[in-house]
C-alpha positions, -999 to 999 in steps of 0.1 A, spaced: 312 -438 -848 279 -430 -838 270 -466 -846 293 -484 -823 277 -457 -795 244 -468 -799 257 -503 -804 275 -506 -772 247 -485 -751 221 -510 -763 244 -536 -752 249 -521 -718 212 -516 -714 204 -551 -721 230 -564 -697 223 -540 -670 183 -553 -674 193 -589 -675 210 -586 -645 180 -573 -623 164 -606 -629 194 -625 -615 200 -597 -585 188 -616 -558 209 -645 -567 234 -648 -537 263 -670 -550 297 -663 -538 319 -641 -564 346 -656 -583 369 -645 -606 368 -642 -647 389 -629 -680 359 -612 -700 376 -614 -731 360 -582 -745 373 -547 -745 338 -534 -744 341 -502 -720 299 -506 -713 313 -541 -698 341 -528 -677 324 -502 -663 299 -526 -649 317 -549 -638 351 -532 -628 384 -537 -642 412 -557 -622 438 -561 -644 434 -551 -681 452 -581 -706 456 -579 -744 423 -604 -745 405 -588 -721 403 -575 -690 398 -596 -652 369 -590 -624 349 -605 -596 314 -622 -611 285 -635 -590 268 -668 -610 239 -643 -620 264 -622 -641 280 -649 -654 248 -660 -667 240 -627 -682 274 -627 -700 270 -659 -714 234 -655 -724 248 -623 -748 276 -643 -760 305 -628 -741 334 -653 -737 346 -657 -701 375 -678 -688 382 -691 -646 408 -673 -633 429 -702 -616 439 -698 -582 480 -706 -573 496 -711 -539 524 -699 -518 538 -732 -510 535 -744 -474 562 -759 -453 563 -797 -453 543 -803 -419 530 -766 -411 503 -761 -393 469 -761 -410 455 -739 -427 489 -722 -433 496 -696 -428 469 -680 -412 476 -704 -383 504 -684 -372 500 -660 -345 504 -630 -354 535 -609 -343 537 -574 -331 564 -558 -357 598 -546 -338 607 -509 -339 633 -498 -359 658 -505 -344 679 -539 -333 661 -563 -309 667 -593 -326 695 -614 -344 701 -645 -367 714 -675 -349 741 -669 -376 751 -642 -401 757 -666 -432 728 -694 -435 739 -728 -444 725 -723 -480 742 -690 -484 776 -707 -476 762 -740 -496 761 -717 -531 789 -695 -521 767 -662 -518 765 -633 -498 785 -611 -523 780 -594 -553 745 -587 -575 749 -548 -582 733 -534 -608 709 -566 -613 676 -557 -604 655 -590 -591 615 -589 -582 600 -609 -560 561 -621 -567 548 -634 -533 531 -623 -502 548 -583 -500 581 -577 -482 584 -563 -445 605 -529 -456 615 -520 -427 635 -550 -419 665 -537 -406 685 -563 -436 665 -554 -467 664 -524 -488 637 -525 -509 641 -505 -543 600 -512 -554 574 -518 -534 537 -527 -554 508 -545 -548 490 -565 -578 467 -574 -553 441 -544 -556 426 -533 -588 455 -527 -614 491 -522 -595 492 -503 -564 518 -487 -543 521 -507 -511 537 -544 -499 527 -550 -468 534 -588 -463 506 -603 -435 526 -637 -439 562 -637 -434 563 -654 -470 577 -631 -492 598 -617 -468 621 -646 -464 623 -649 -501 635 -614 -504 663 -618 -475 675 -652 -495 681 -636 -522 697 -602 -512 695 -595 -471 726 -573 -469 735 -578 -428 723 -543 -418 741 -513 -415 753 -523 -382 761 -560 -395 746 -579 -372 721 -590 -389 718 -618 -422 731 -621 -455 718 -633 -485 730 -649 -516 735 -616 -537 731 -586 -510 738 -562 -533 712 -567 -556 682 -546 -558 652 -553 -549 620 -554 -565 586 -564 -540 557 -573 -560 529 -585 -536 507 -615 -556 494 -633 -531 473 -628 -496 467 -653 -474 442 -668 -488 466 -676 -521 479 -660 -554 451 -652 -580 464 -656 -616 455 -624 -630 473 -612 -602 505 -634 -608 499 -622 -644 498 -582 -635 531 -585 -613 551 -603 -640 539 -579 -666 549 -550 -643 581 -563 -634 588 -566 -666 579 -533 -681 601 -515 -645 633 -535 -648 632 -563 -635 662 -585 -653 651 -616 -628 616 -629 -618 612 -651 -583 583 -667 -580 576 -690 -547 546 -700 -556 526 -726 -577 496 -745 -590 488 -779 -609 477 -765 -639 486 -739 -661 474 -706 -664 466 -692 -693 473 -656 -681 506 -666 -662 517 -679 -692 514 -655 -716 528 -630 -690 559 -653 -691 559 -653 -725 558 -614 -724 587 -615 -697 612 -637 -714 600 -618 -740 618 -587 -729 648 -603 -716 638 -613 -680 647 -647 -663 622 -659 -648 628 -683 -621 598 -704 -598 596 -730 -569 594 -768 -587 563 -774 -553 560 -796 -526 543 -825 -538 571 -850 -542 583 -875 -547 557 -884 -575 574 -880 -604 554 -855 -630 544 -836 -594 557 -807 -607 538 -769 -602 530 -745 -630 545 -720 -634 578 -739 -628 569 -764 -655 564 -741 -677 595 -741 -703 609 -711 -698 609 -708 -664 637 -723 -642 621 -746 -621 641 -755 -584 640 -783 -564 652 -784 -524 681 -803 -507 688 -805 -470 727 -799 -454 738 -831 -463 727 -825 -503 700 -853 -498 670 -845 -522 637 -837 -501 613 -868 -502 583 -841 -504 597 -819 -531 588 -820 -567 598 -842 -593 597 -833 -630 596 -860 -658 629 -853 -687 645 -879 -707 683 -872 -692 694 -851 -722 705 -823 -708 678 -799 -728 652 -785 -707 614 -788 -718 578 -788 -702 576 -803 -670 616 -807 -655 633 -798 -625 663 -777 -637 678 -774 -604 682 -784 -568 692 -758 -538 690 -754 -500 655 -756 -493 657 -771 -457 655 -756 -425 664 -723 -442 668 -692 -419 660 -660 -434 644 -622 -423 606 -619 -411 579 -601 -412 579 -590 -384 618 -576 -381 636 -606 -370 643 -642 -387 627 -669 -391 639 -712 -405 613 -725 -427 620 -751 -456 599 -758 -489 612 -757 -526 599 -717 -517 633 -718 -498 655 -733 -522 640 -708 -552 655 -679 -539 692 -692 -532 693 -697 -578 672 -666 -581 699 -649 -562 727 -664 -577 713 -654 -607 718 -618 -596 753 -629 -582 764 -645 -620 745 -622 -641 765 -625 -673 748 -599 -701 716 -616 -705 690 -637 -693 697 -668 -713 732 -661 -712 731 -661 -672 708 -695 -674 732 -709 -692 758 -703 -672 742 -714 -641 734 -752 -662 768 -754 -664 779 -746 -631 756 -775 -617 763 -798 -646 804 -800 -647 807 -791 -608 780 -805 -588 758 -827 -601 733 -843 -578 713 -873 -566 721 -895 -599 745 -889 -624 726 -866 -655 699 -846 -656 676 -861 -634 636 -859 -623 649 -847 -592 680 -821 -595 679 -816 -631 716 -804 -637 723 -803 -600 734 -777 -575 752 -743 -594 777 -731 -574 794 -694 -574 830 -699 -586 841 -664 -566 
């Protein structure tokens, strides 16, 4: 034991000494997974999130060189992004005007209490007892139409209390899943208004670090989530997110994610939606036309979901929902399609994640296939619609 402590102290002194050589380097920090459980390294560099194979932290190029010099394995942490509405201003969402939150009384009403997407999937009721974790930009918890059970922030060091939404994207997604119309009945309804919302902030205005996403997935799985909804993505698969999805699915969680807004090229689907264990959702408009910008998957038409395949399509064009000013906004994207399926999963929850996923597939395949007959690259099995 004394020998282990002595070795750790020697390593720490050596690392700190060499770090001084690079102290003058003025490089911008980047986030890395340090594949070590060494307590000295954690103390020196700080821990954002701990994982089975190491911890994440922000490192300068000088610090990175020090670790590499001493043979410490590191891996760059990727950044994913919330899917900006097609045609949005740039850079989105920073270009949106900031609005002051409204007081905790109704000063605005939606254009309609049941948006077209909720009607299309026969939503607006149900979801009792089902926990849906929204991993996004946070949620405006004071919105009169939202009842948020859990409010956590994974963008800090470790999971902290709070889920303030400075962007609006997460609040919009949450409303499509479980907006309840407010106690006065003058607000808007989501697909499954009785579902329990868990708001896990994993994204800021600049994007979503994949270690924050992975930590949010694991937290959700450990704290009772039945369903995880992620309207975010990137072009490559993050090992941290992949491992977290494996963990969540192993604990019986149904994971649902946006296909992305990079269509119409086949194979343009984003991760984590492209992960075979994740339900990927594309977007259709009010006439059930596939949006040109909705990302496509790749498949062989055999009704067997494999990696990089779109599983369903759902309403994703001109979707009205709750917003982070206490009012409402109408935007488009596969980000908006995803919560329709997450809400349906809550409304139709049947025993476990696998059974529920199969039920959604059967509903789409038998009752409402879309686009091209069979399992196609744009809409997968089709549009699941609740029968009651």
